C-alpha positions in Angstrom: 0.0 0.0 0.0 1.4 3.4 -0.9 1.5 5.9 1.9 0.7 8.7 -0.6 -2.3 7.2 -2.3 -5.8 7.1 -0.8 -6.6 3.7 -2.2 -7.9 0.4 -0.8 -5.8 -0.5 2.3 -4.5 -3.8 3.4 -4.1 -4.9 7.0 -4.1 -1.9 9.5 -0.8 -0.8 10.9 -0.2 1.5 13.9 -0.1 5.1 12.7 2.8 7.4 13.7 2.1 10.3 16.0 2.7 12.8 13.3 1.0 15.5 11.3 2.7 14.6 8.1 0.6 14.1 5.0 2.0 10.6 4.4 1.0 9.4 7.9 -2.5 10.8 7.7 -3.0 9.3 4.2 -2.0 5.9 5.5 -4.2 6.4 8.6 -7.3 7.3 6.4 -6.7 4.0 4.5 -6.5 2.2 7.8 -9.7 3.9 9.0 -11.7 2.7 6.0 -10.3 -0.8 6.4 -11.3 -0.9 10.0 -14.8 0.4 9.1 -15.1 -2.3 6.4 -14.2 -5.0 8.9 -16.3 -3.8 11.8 -19.3 -2.4 9.9 -19.2 -4.9 7.0 -22.8 -4.8 5.7 -23.2 -1.1 6.3 -19.9 -0.3 4.6 -20.7 -2.2 1.5 -24.2 -0.7 1.4 -22.6 2.7 1.5 -19.8 2.1 -1.0 -20.7 -1.2 -2.7 -17.8 -2.2 -4.9 -17.4 1.3 -6.4 -13.7 2.0 -5.9 -14.0 5.5 -7.4 -16.7 6.4 -4.9 -14.6 5.0 -2.0 -11.5 6.9 -3.1 -13.5 10.1 -3.4 -14.8 9.5 0.1 -11.3 9.0 1.4 -10.1 12.2 -0.2 -13.0 14.1 1.4 -12.2 12.7 4.8 -8.5 13.5 4.4 -9.3 17.2 3.6 -11.7 17.4 6.5 -9.4 15.7 9.0 -6.0 17.1 8.0 -5.8 19.4 11.0 -5.7 16.4 13.3 -2.7 14.1 13.8 -2.7 10.6 12.5 -2.7 9.2 16.0 -5.8 11.3 17.0 -7.7 10.1 13.9 -6.8 6.4 14.6 -7.7 6.7 18.3 -11.0 8.3 17.5 -11.7 5.5 15.0 -11.0 2.8 17.7 -13.3 4.7 20.1 -16.1 4.7 17.4 -15.7 1.0 16.8 -15.9 0.3 20.5 -18.9 2.5 21.2 -21.1 2.7 18.0 -23.2 0.1 16.2 -23.4 2.1 13.0 -21.0 3.3 10.3 -20.1 6.9 11.3 -20.6 9.9 9.2 -17.8 12.4 8.6 -19.5 14.8 11.0 -19.4 12.2 13.7 -15.8 11.4 13.0 -14.9 15.1 13.3 -16.7 15.3 16.7 -14.8 12.2 17.9 -11.5 13.6 16.8 -12.2 16.9 18.6 -13.1 14.9 21.8 -10.0 12.8 21.5 -7.7 15.8 20.7 -9.0 17.7 23.8 -9.2 14.6 26.0 -12.9 15.4 26.6 -15.8 13.0 27.3 -18.1 12.1 24.5 -21.1 14.4 23.9 -23.7 12.3 25.7 -21.5 11.9 28.8 -20.8 15.6 28.7 -24.6 16.4 28.4 -25.5 14.2 31.3 -22.8 15.8 33.5 -24.0 19.3 32.5 -27.6 18.4 33.3 -26.8 16.7 36.7 -24.2 19.2 38.0 -25.5 20.9 41.2 -25.6 24.6 41.6 -23.6 26.7 41.8 -22.2 25.3 38.6 -18.8 26.9 39.1 -18.2 24.9 42.2 -18.7 21.5 40.5 -15.7 19.3 39.8 -16.0 19.4 36.0 -14.5 16.6 34.0 -13.4 19.1 31.4 -13.7 22.9 30.9 -15.6 22.3 27.6 -18.4 20.6 29.4 -19.0 23.6 31.6 -18.7 26.1 28.8 -21.1 24.1 26.5 -23.6 23.9 29.4 -23.2 27.7 30.1 -23.8 28.5 26.4 -26.8 26.1 26.2 -28.3 27.7 29.3 -28.6 25.8 32.5 -32.3 26.3 33.0 -33.0 25.2 29.4 -31.0 22.0 30.0 -32.7 21.2 33.3 -36.3 21.8 32.0 -36.2 20.6 28.4 -36.5 16.9 27.3 -33.3 15.3 26.1 -34.6 14.8 22.6 -34.5 18.6 22.1 -31.9 19.8 24.6 -29.2 17.3 23.5 -29.0 18.7 20.0 -28.6 22.3 21.4 -25.9 21.1 23.8 -24.2 19.0 21.1 -23.8 22.0 18.8 -22.4 24.1 21.6 -20.1 21.3 22.8 -18.7 20.7 19.3 -18.1 24.4 18.8 -16.2 24.7 22.1 -14.1 21.6 21.3 -13.3 23.1 17.9 -12.2 26.4 19.6 -10.0 24.4 22.0 -8.5 22.4 19.1 -7.6 25.7 17.3 -5.7 26.8 20.4 -8.3 29.0 22.2 -8.1 28.8 26.0 -11.3 27.8 27.8 -11.1 28.0 31.5 -13.4 27.1 34.4 -14.8 30.0 36.3 -13.0 31.3 39.4 -14.9 31.7 42.6 -13.6 34.7 44.6 -15.9 34.3 47.5 -17.0 30.8 48.4 -19.7 32.2 50.6 -21.4 34.1 47.8 -23.7 32.6 45.2 -22.3 32.6 41.7 -24.1 34.2 38.8 -24.0 31.2 36.5 -24.4 32.7 33.0 -23.9 36.5 33.5 -27.7 37.0 33.1 -30.4 37.9 35.6 -33.1 35.4 36.3 -35.5 37.4 34.2 -33.0 37.7 31.3 -32.3 33.9 31.6 -36.0 33.0 31.3 -36.4 35.3 28.4 -33.4 33.7 26.7 -34.8 30.2 27.2 -38.3 31.2 25.9 -36.7 32.6 22.8 -34.7 29.4 22.3 -37.7 27.2 22.8 -39.6 29.3 20.3 -36.8 28.8 17.8 -36.9 25.1 18.3 -40.7 25.1 18.1 -41.2 23.5 21.5 
């Protein structure tokens, strides 16, 4: 198998922890081989025996994932195989790479943590700053009062945005509590402003 060609791969090999084009090309080939082995029927339903379609898909994935190291992509792939029953989309792969790159929990684990964290939120022992920041952007009251089928999608969008920011080098810190005896204003809004914000979001989601 050529390291510089996005073609049908042979047996997977460990990818080097490098950002070089050759390593990532080899890893993309390995990823699709692992998907073919583990999601056999779904894989062939998606790509059949159309080699040109498969190669175009690999090129698309390469362009979308080129900001991640080969080791991150391969680690995200193994996590998908262990946790998912279905062949992932490119969007799901990007999310997994962001989680892996930031050493953050997956989106559902993060959502559950954000929903269950006691108030004041700033005092909670967060597993990752991205979980707190995504919860804050989603609005704590909205998360606590809206069914998961609606709230999770809002949280997911914010979580993926935050992880993307972290991957690009932006610093996301947990809030600092200056006075442990004072209540912390969770989102910088008054209660009235918060309720208004939630009402507007629910109207947007047609809830």
